[in-house]
N, C-alpha and C positions, 0 to 999 in steps of 0.2 A: 770545628765538628759538628757541635750544636746547628753552626747559623746552616751548613749543609743538609742539616737531617729536616729543619725547618722550611729549606726553600724545598727541598725534595719531596714532602709530604703537601705544601703547597702545591706544585706543581699537578702533584699527582689530582689533586681535589678538584684544580681546574680543570683537569683532562674527564674526570669523570662528572663536572657539571655540564660541561660542554657536550659530551655521551649522553645526558641527560636529558638535555635539551634537544638537541636532534631529533633522537627515541620519538621525546613527545612532540614534536612539529610534524614529525610522522604520520606520528597516531595520527593527529588533527586532520592533516589534509587525506588521510584514507578515509576516513570520517565524513569528509566532503568540506570542511572547515578551509580558511585561508588565514594560516597564522604568520602573514609575512605582512610589511605593509599594504595598505589600500591600492591598488591598482589605480591609475588616472577615469575618472567616471563613476567610481564606487564610494563608497563610505560603510564603515562600521556600524552596524545597527542592532540592539539588542532586541532580539525576537522570544517571547515565553515559551520555556519548554527548551527552546535549541541552542542559546544563549548568545554570542557574537558573531551577524551574519554580512555576508557582503551584500548591501543594497546598492540599486542606480542611483547616482547623484543626478538628479537631471536640472540643467540643460545640458552639463558639461558629456554626460553619455552619450547623448546621440549625437553628438559633434563627434565626438572619438568614434562612434560607430559608425558613423558616415563615412570618415575617413578612411579606416580600416575596410571598411566592405569595397569602397572606391579603388583602392589602393590595389586590394586582392583582385576587383572583376577588371584593371586594367585601365580603368577609366582616370587614374593619376599615374603618370609616369615617375613625375620629379617629385620632391619637397616643395617646389614653387606653386606645384598646380593645387594643394591642401589650400 
């Protein structure tokens, strides 16, 4: 019985922690921040008064931008064209 109660309390704490994490990440997104791992071509950098922000990571950012814009415009049809 005691094991069951401890397991139930631990499960409840895990669920509350997950809910709180989701809520905080959503709030960060709504404020314009990116709370996830940095996308390719970007890096996280501390900006005074704003906290950690995404900034372009050159030259990789330019390469990714060229590839995505080329695919969007129809210039690249296949992955081999990149």
